[in-house]
C-alpha positions as CSV (number, residue, x, y, z in Angstrom):
1,X,82.5,187.3,52.3
2,X,78.9,187.4,53.6
3,X,76.9,184.2,53.7
4,X,74.3,184.0,50.9
5,X,71.9,181.4,49.5
6,X,73.4,180.6,46.1
7,X,71.3,177.6,44.9
8,X,68.0,175.9,45.6
9,X,67.0,172.4,44.4
10,X,64.0,170.2,44.7
11,X,63.9,166.5,43.7
12,X,60.3,165.7,42.9
13,X,61.0,162.0,42.6
14,X,63.3,160.5,45.2
15,X,66.7,159.6,43.7
16,X,66.0,161.1,40.2
17,X,67.4,164.4,38.9
18,X,66.7,167.7,40.5
19,X,65.2,171.0,39.5
20,X,67.0,174.2,40.2
21,X,64.8,177.0,41.5
22,X,65.2,180.7,42.1
23,X,62.7,180.7,44.9
24,X,60.9,178.0,46.9
25,X,57.9,177.8,49.2
26,X,58.3,175.9,52.5
27,X,55.8,173.3,53.6
28,X,55.6,171.1,56.6
29,X,57.8,168.4,54.9
30,X,60.4,170.7,53.4
31,X,60.5,172.6,50.1
32,X,57.2,172.3,48.2
33,X,57.1,169.4,45.8
34,X,60.4,167.9,47.1
35,X,60.5,164.1,47.1
36,X,56.7,163.6,47.3
37,X,57.0,160.9,44.5
38,X,58.8,157.6,45.0
39,X,59.6,154.7,42.7
40,X,59.0,151.2,44.3
41,X,59.8,147.7,43.1
42,X,57.4,144.7,42.8
43,X,57.6,144.2,46.6
44,X,56.6,147.9,47.1
45,X,60.1,148.7,48.5
46,X,61.7,152.0,47.7
47,X,64.3,152.2,45.0
48,X,67.3,154.5,44.8
49,X,70.5,154.9,42.9
50,X,72.3,152.9,45.6
51,X,70.9,149.7,44.1
52,X,69.8,151.0,40.7
53,X,72.4,153.3,39.3
54,X,70.5,153.6,36.0
55,X,68.1,156.0,37.8
56,X,70.8,158.6,37.3
57,X,69.8,158.7,33.6
58,X,66.3,159.9,34.5
59,X,66.2,163.7,34.4
60,X,63.5,166.0,35.7
61,X,62.4,169.1,33.9
62,X,59.9,171.7,35.1
63,X,56.5,171.8,33.3
64,X,53.2,173.5,34.0
65,X,51.7,172.1,37.3
66,X,54.2,169.2,37.2
67,X,57.4,168.0,35.6
68,X,58.7,165.9,32.7
69,X,60.8,162.8,33.1
70,X,63.3,162.3,30.4
71,X,65.9,159.5,29.8
72,X,69.2,161.1,28.9
73,X,70.5,158.1,27.0
74,X,67.3,156.9,25.2
75,X,65.7,159.7,23.1
76,X,63.2,157.2,21.7
77,X,61.5,157.2,25.1
78,X,59.3,160.2,24.8
79,X,59.2,162.4,27.9
80,X,56.7,161.6,30.5
81,X,54.5,164.2,32.2
82,X,53.9,163.8,35.9
83,X,51.7,166.2,37.9
84,X,53.1,167.6,41.2
85,X,50.2,165.9,43.0
86,X,48.4,162.6,42.5
87,X,44.8,161.6,43.0
88,X,43.7,159.0,45.5
89,X,42.2,156.6,43.0
90,X,44.4,153.7,44.0
91,X,46.5,153.3,47.2
92,X,49.0,150.8,48.5
93,X,51.5,150.6,51.4
94,X,55.2,151.1,50.6
95,X,58.3,150.7,52.6
96,X,61.0,153.3,52.9
97,X,63.9,152.4,55.2
98,X,62.2,151.4,58.5
99,X,58.9,153.2,57.7
100,X,55.8,151.8,56.1
101,X,53.4,154.4,54.8
102,X,50.4,154.4,52.5
103,X,50.8,156.1,49.1
104,X,48.7,157.0,46.1
105,X,49.4,155.3,42.8
106,X,50.3,157.2,39.7
107,X,48.7,156.7,36.3
108,X,49.4,153.2,34.8
109,X,51.4,154.8,31.9
110,X,53.8,156.2,34.5
111,X,54.5,152.7,35.8
112,X,54.9,151.4,32.2
113,X,57.3,154.2,31.3
114,X,59.5,153.8,34.3
115,X,59.6,150.0,34.0
116,X,60.8,150.4,30.4
117,X,63.3,153.1,31.3
118,X,64.8,151.1,34.2
119,X,64.5,147.6,32.7
120,X,62.6,146.2,35.6
121,X,59.0,146.2,36.9
122,X,58.4,149.3,39.1
123,X,55.6,151.7,40.2
124,X,55.4,155.4,40.9
125,X,53.7,156.5,44.1
126,X,52.9,159.8,45.8
127,X,52.9,160.9,49.4
128,X,49.7,162.7,50.3
129,X,49.3,165.4,52.9
130,X,47.4,162.9,55.1
131,X,50.5,160.7,55.6
132,X,52.5,161.1,58.8
133,X,56.2,160.2,58.4
134,X,58.3,161.7,61.2
135,X,61.9,162.8,61.3
136,X,64.1,160.5,63.4
137,X,62.6,160.6,66.9
138,X,65.9,161.1,68.8
139,X,66.5,164.3,66.8
140,X,62.9,165.5,66.6
141,X,61.6,167.3,69.7
142,X,59.3,169.4,67.6
143,X,57.6,166.5,65.8
144,X,58.8,167.6,62.4
145,X,57.6,165.6,59.3
146,X,59.5,164.5,56.3
147,X,58.6,163.4,52.7
148,X,60.2,160.4,51.0
149,X,63.6,162.0,51.7
150,X,66.0,159.7,53.6
151,X,65.3,161.2,57.0
152,X,65.2,165.0,57.1
153,X,63.4,167.7,55.2
154,X,66.5,169.6,54.0
155,X,70.1,169.1,53.2
156,X,72.5,172.0,53.4
157,X,75.9,172.2,51.8
158,X,78.4,175.1,51.5
159,X,80.0,175.8,48.1
160,X,83.3,176.2,49.8
161,X,83.0,172.7,51.3
162,X,82.7,171.2,47.9
163,X,85.5,173.5,46.6
164,X,87.7,172.1,49.4
165,X,86.9,168.5,48.5
166,X,87.6,169.2,44.9
167,X,91.1,170.4,45.6
168,X,91.8,166.9,47.0
169,X,90.4,165.0,44.0
170,X,92.1,164.1,40.7
171,X,88.8,164.9,38.9
172,X,86.5,167.5,40.5
173,X,82.8,166.5,41.1
174,X,79.6,168.6,40.7
175,X,77.3,169.4,43.6
176,X,74.7,167.1,42.1
177,X,76.6,164.1,43.6
178,X,75.4,165.3,47.1
179,X,71.8,166.2,46.3
180,X,71.4,169.3,48.5
181,X,68.3,171.4,48.8
182,X,70.1,174.5,50.2
183,X,73.5,175.7,48.9
184,X,75.2,178.7,50.3
185,X,78.3,180.8,49.4
186,X,80.7,182.4,51.7
187,X,82.4,181.2,54.9
188,X,85.1,178.7,55.5
189,X,84.9,175.2,54.2
190,X,82.7,173.0,56.4
191,X,81.5,175.9,58.5
192,X,78.0,174.5,58.3
193,X,79.2,171.7,60.6
194,X,79.2,174.2,63.5
195,X,75.8,175.7,62.9
196,X,72.7,175.0,65.0
197,X,70.0,177.6,64.2
198,X,70.4,179.8,61.2
199,X,68.2,182.1,59.0
200,X,67.8,182.3,55.3
201,X,66.2,185.6,54.6
202,X,63.5,185.7,57.4
203,X,63.1,182.0,57.7
204,X,64.7,180.1,60.6
205,X,66.1,176.6,60.2
206,X,67.9,174.2,62.5
207,X,71.0,172.1,61.5
208,X,70.3,168.8,63.3
209,X,73.3,166.6,62.4
210,X,75.9,165.9,59.8
211,X,74.7,163.8,56.8
212,X,76.2,160.3,56.4
213,X,77.3,159.6,52.8
214,X,77.0,156.5,50.7
215,X,77.8,154.9,47.4
216,X,75.4,157.3,45.6
217,X,78.1,160.0,45.7
218,X,80.3,157.8,43.5
219,X,77.7,157.7,40.6
220,X,78.3,160.1,37.7
221,X,74.9,161.8,37.3
222,X,75.4,162.2,33.5
223,X,76.6,158.7,32.7
224,X,75.1,156.6,35.5
225,X,78.5,155.0,36.0
226,X,80.1,154.3,39.4
227,X,83.7,155.6,39.9
228,X,86.1,152.7,39.7
229,X,88.0,154.0,42.8
230,X,84.8,155.0,44.7
231,X,85.5,158.7,44.4
232,X,84.7,161.1,46.0
233,X,83.6,158.9,48.8
234,X,87.1,157.4,49.2
235,X,88.7,160.8,49.6
236,X,85.9,162.1,51.9
237,X,86.5,159.1,54.1
238,X,90.1,160.0,54.6
239,X,89.3,163.3,56.4
240,X,85.6,163.4,57.0
241,X,84.9,160.1,58.9
242,X,83.2,160.3,62.3
243,X,82.1,157.3,64.3
244,X,82.6,155.1,61.3
245,X,80.4,157.3,59.0
246,X,81.6,159.6,56.2
247,X,80.0,163.0,56.7
248,X,79.3,165.8,54.2
249,X,76.6,168.5,54.6
250,X,74.0,169.0,57.3
251,X,70.6,167.5,57.8
252,X,68.2,170.4,58.5
253,X,64.7,170.9,59.8
254,X,62.6,174.1,59.3
255,X,59.2,175.7,59.9
256,X,55.9,174.8,58.3
257,X,55.6,177.8,56.1
258,X,57.8,180.4,54.4
259,X,59.5,181.6,51.2
260,X,63.2,181.7,50.4
261,X,65.0,182.9,47.3
262,X,68.4,182.6,45.8
263,X,70.4,185.6,46.9
264,X,68.8,185.7,50.4
265,X,71.3,186.5,53.2
266,X,72.2,183.6,55.5
267,X,72.8,184.4,59.1
268,X,73.9,182.0,61.9
269,X,71.8,182.5,65.1
270,X,73.5,179.8,67.3
271,X,76.2,177.2,67.1
272,X,76.4,173.6,68.2
273,X,78.1,172.9,71.5
274,X,81.7,171.9,71.2
């Protein structure tokens, strides 16, 4: 079966729900509008489902020039509209992993809504085009930039890789546990591990290295509950551990511009050395 782009996702707010697209524009930091917003705590440190599993309850729905945040367990919390871009009225420095970058504040009502939804004081901030946050330097010869994503602009996963994993689980899991941007059909399970350069339609990407997986994969994205036996991470660890890290999917970099669509052909241009 020929390789084909089968799904496209953006996550406008890091660690919240995604939006499924039929086509996506490519910017210098990845897919347009992907993880440009971030939730930070009182100390201006980034928040994710790793520490705050309740973030899984916050779903993101497309809206004109922005998106709606909705709490899937609390209908009394009216949906919150957030624009795709903020304005530089207030700024602050925030910490994400080892990086400290300046960010623009959202409207006060966004902070209030999120603090109520998550049961703790927090703030919503935006990464402007003026911010420089680089991909990991040891894997970044071309000086690629990244948004508030963990470390790379894109995450690629094959549908057959998930299908293989699900054959090993007592209860299959959905692709949303792994938060990919690019999902393709066709090929053998885990074939993406071997790719170096590949094209989606006419746009060339580079698979940099396998993605290390964490406790977030064990959180049910509908209920916000962690699996009592740490699945699927436990099963993944039994056959996908390399150098002490559990691997699933590929971290990817790409060009500064372009357009890709679901249904585009995927072609592998080169493979990683053995």
